[in-house]
LUMKE-993292 format. One record per residue (C-alpha): y, x, z; residue number from 1; residue in one letter. Coordinates in Angstrom, 3 decimals, always signed. Each point is the difference from the previous one (the first is absolute). Example, Ala and Ser with C-alpha at 12.3 -4.5 7.8 and 13.67 -1.06 7.14 Angstrom:
// LUMKE-993292
- c2/c1/c3/i/aa
- -4.500/+12.300/+7.800/1/a .
- +3.440/+1.370/-0.660/2/s .
//
This chain:
// LUMKE-993292
- c2/c1/c3/i/aa
- +14.238/+5.945/-5.547/1/x .
- -2.361/-1.999/+2.245/2/x .
- -2.913/+1.425/+1.924/3/x .
- -3.071/-2.059/+0.856/4/x .
- -2.148/+1.813/+2.616/5/x .
- -3.285/-1.076/+1.359/6/x .
- -0.296/+1.632/+3.467/7/x .
- -2.889/+0.189/+2.413/8/x .
- +1.393/-1.285/+3.322/9/x .
- -2.367/+2.091/+2.084/10/x .
- +0.490/+3.369/-1.594/11/x .
- +3.409/-0.617/-1.693/12/x .
- -1.593/+1.491/-3.154/13/x .
- +1.261/-1.263/-3.388/14/x .
- -3.015/-1.558/-1.688/15/x .
- +1.776/-0.975/-3.269/16/x .
- +3.488/-0.072/-1.394/17/x .
- +2.023/-0.845/-3.113/18/x .
- +3.486/+0.639/-1.098/19/x .
- +1.780/-2.581/-2.257/20/x .
- +3.439/-0.767/-1.406/21/x .
- -0.633/-3.664/+0.596/22/x .
- -1.056/-1.873/+3.102/23/x .
- -2.711/-2.263/-1.441/24/x .
- -3.706/-0.520/+0.644/25/x .
- -1.448/+2.571/-2.409/26/x .
- +0.781/+3.137/+2.184/27/x .
- -1.298/-1.788/+3.011/28/x .
- -3.253/-0.905/-1.676/29/x .
- -0.346/+3.516/-1.371/30/x .
- +0.644/+1.636/+3.437/31/x .
- -2.644/-2.277/+1.683/32/x .
- -2.511/+0.602/-2.785/33/x .
- +0.425/+3.743/+0.129/34/x .
- -0.284/+0.022/+3.759/35/x .
- -3.204/-2.048/-0.020/36/x .
- -1.484/+2.114/-2.767/37/x .
- +0.701/+3.258/+1.845/38/x .
- -0.761/-1.055/+3.578/39/x .
- -2.055/-3.223/-0.086/40/x .
- +0.672/-3.517/+1.042/41/x .
- +2.052/-0.565/+3.112/42/x .
- -1.130/-2.515/+2.595/43/x .
- +3.593/-1.166/+0.524/44/x .
- +2.905/+0.308/-2.443/45/x .
- +3.368/-0.942/+1.507/46/x .
- +2.872/-0.472/-2.478/47/x .
- +3.584/-1.161/-0.381/48/x .
- +0.758/-3.609/-0.824/49/x .
- +2.013/+0.693/-3.179/50/x .
- -0.835/-1.674/-3.295/51/x .
- -1.940/+3.104/-1.163/52/x .
- -2.387/-0.445/+2.952/53/x .
- -0.434/-3.707/-0.338/54/x .
- -0.480/-0.157/-3.778/55/x .
- -3.318/-1.560/-1.187/56/x .
- -1.010/+3.282/-1.702/57/x .
- +0.418/+1.985/+3.339/58/x .
- -1.882/-2.713/+1.942/59/x .
- -2.843/+0.002/-2.562/60/x .
- -0.201/+3.789/+0.292/61/x .
- -0.455/-0.272/+3.753/62/x .
- -2.648/-2.699/-0.326/63/x .
- -2.085/+2.262/-2.279/64/x .
//
């Protein structure tokens, strides 16, 4: 299992998360989408440099 967690750096609170059996872009996009829907848009979003975080779909989500 893989865990994608969106964490607020200041409070260390988990803003969104997703568990998946595969490490692809869909759980990452879902975790970010859920976090934004629950807590609002972040000013800064820092992420890993893996292929999930550099995919066109992920980048398009952040641009929205």
